[in-house]
N, C-alpha and C positions, 0 to 999 in steps of 0.2 A: 733244637732251638738254640740260638746264639745267646751268650750271656750279655745282658745289658750292663756293661762296664765303660768306664771312661779311660782315658790314656793317662790318668794321674797315677803317680807311684804311691807304694804303700808307705814309704818312709820319707819324711822330710829331708832336704838336703842336709848333709852331714855338718856343714858350716852352720845351718840354722839350729841343728840339734845341739851343737857344741855351745853356742850362745845361749840357747834356752837352758841347757844344764847348768852353765856357770851362773845364770841369773835367776835360776829356779822359777822360770816363767810358768805360771799356772795354766796358761792358755794351752800348753802343750801336754798338760797331764793326760795320760791315756793314749796319746797320738804316738808315743814311742817310749822305749825303756832303755836305760843305759846299763850296759854291762862292764863291769870293772874287773879286769883280768886278774888283779891281785887286790882283794882277797877272793875273788870268784863269785861275786854277787851281781844282781841286777837291781836297779833302782828306778823309781819314778823321777821325772824331771824336777819335781817339787821337793824331792827328799834330800836330806843332808848326806849326799853320797860322799865317800871318802875322797879327799883330794887326790886327783889323778891327772897326770899329763894326758894330752890327747892321744898320744901313742898307745896308752894303756887302756883305753876305753873302746867300745864298739856300741853301735845303736841298733835297735832291733824293733820292728813294726808291732810286735806283740809280746805278751808274756811268755806265750808258748815258744816263740822263736828264740828268746833269750834262754829258756830252759833247755831247749834242743841243742843250744850251742854249749851247754855244760854249766850255766850260771845257776845259782840258787837265790831265791827272792830275799831281798833285804828285810831284816827284822825290824828295822826302825821306820822306814817310809811305808812299808807294807804294800806291796804291789796289788794285793787283792782288793784294796780300797780305791784303786784308780778308777776313774770313770769308765764306761764301757768302750769296747773297741771302736776306733775312729773310722771303720770301713764305711759305715753309712754316711759319715760326713764327707767322704771322698767320692760320693755319688755312686757307689757300688751297691746296687740294690740286691743282686744275687747273693754276695757275701753277707749283706746284712740280714737277709731272710734266713740264710743258713745258720748264721751265728745265733739268731733268735730260737731257731729250733734246737740248737746244740745247748743253749741255756735251759731249755725246757726239758732237757734230758733225752732228746730223741735218740742219740747214739748209744744211750745206756742200754737199750733192748733191741735195737734194730741196727742193721749193717750200714755201711757207707753207702752202698748202692741205693738204698731206700731214701737216704738223705738226698742223694743226687737227683733221684727221680721227683722228689717233692719240690725241688727248685728248678726242674726241667733242664737238667744237665746230665751228661754222661759222668760216670764215677771218676774217670781219668781227667776229664775237663775240670770237674769240681776240685780235685786234689791239686791240679796245677794252678787253679785260680787261687786257692788258699795260700799255696806257697808263694805265689807272686805278690799277693796283697799282705799276708800276715806273716810270712816267713816260716810257716809250719803247716803240716797237712791237717785235715779236720780231725783226725784221731788224736794228734798231739794237742791241738787246741782244746778238744774235750777233756783230755787227761789233766791238762794244766788247769783248766777252769774248775773242775771238781776238787782238785787238791787245793787251790787257792780259796774256794768257798769254805772247804773244811778248815783250812788254816784260820779263816775269818771267824768261823763258829766257836773254835775251841777256846779263844780267849774272851770272847764277847757274850758267850751264852753259858748257861749252867747245864746244857744237854750232856748226858753221859756219852762217853766216846763212841759206843756202839750206835747211838742215835745220830751223832754227827757223821758217822761213816754212811748210815742209810740216807740221811738227808742230803749228803754230797754225791749220792748215786752209786756207792759201792755195794755190790751184792753180798760181800762177806767182810767181817771185821779183820781177818787175817789178811785179805788182799788190801784193805786200807792201810793196816799198819805197815805192811811191806812197801807199798807205794809211797806212803808218807816218810818212811825212813830212808828209802832209795832217793828221793827227791831232795829231802831237807836235812838228812843226816842226824835226824832226832826222832824219837818216838812222839806220837801225837800227844801223849800225856804230858810231855815236856813243854808243849806249847801252852798249857794252862798258865794263868798268872797266879802268883802266890796269893792274890787277894782277888775279890770280885767273884768271877764265875767259879774258879777254883775246882771245877769238875764236880761240884756238889749237885745233889738232885735239885732240879728246878722248883722254885717256891711260886705256887700259883697266885700268891697275894703280892708278889713283887711285880712292878710294872715292866713291860717288855720294851727295851730300848733298841732302836734300830738306827744304824749309821747309813746315810745315803751320800754316795760320792756326787760331787758336782764340780763344774768347771766355771770359775769367775769369768766375767761378772754375772751375778745372779740376784734377781730382785727378791730377796728372801722376805722382806717385809710385806711385799704385795701377795706372796704365796701364803703367808700367815693370815693376811686379811681375808683372802679367798676361803681359806680353811675355817677361819673363825665364824663366818656367816653360814657355814654349813655343818658346824659341830653338832653331834648328837647330845642333847642335854642328859646329864648323868653318865654319859659314856665317854665323851671326848671333852678335853679341855685345851684350849689355845691360849698361851700367854704371850708375853712380848718377845720370848726367845725360842719358844718351842710349841 
């Protein structure tokens, strides 16, 4: 079966990327990432990237592509908080379905051939499609996503490091530590904030705070009004801001 894709490219025109980077245009958040050759990090378009001449930057269609090129995620703009991959916005239904399965942990226990069969493609064709659209093979996308998810959990939750590794899809703490250290040049425990989560044991009495990425414009007031009318008494509370 042929992949239902369009002729659109995975990455916006470099001139568009450059203007978006310089203006921190939120409309492009998640659509591409900027790799800065010195100091070797990649950033979101909305992030405070280090001042760099155009010759010192490169643009990548996904976080996995940037990491495959040797860049580390920026600790300030935090690429793990960027809205989801833009493949579905480019009209690529096959890539969108495969990405959703990867997000659900499909490749954690199954081979790539099973993922290809699920989206009705051959393994080689799926790999080629990912490289064309996202700049990285499915395995690279899977590895980057679970590391970025772990990178998000470490400072924002009180989960112990072994539980973070398990939640991110790693089968062993040793593999998680090694992968994290190799990718980010620091141990997972070093990503803990000095305050807040701090690596302490989770307190069931504390509220669970979730951060959800979004791309402006977004009618946040209308969403709150929708949730307010459906809140469960004694369980959920909706105020003017959350």
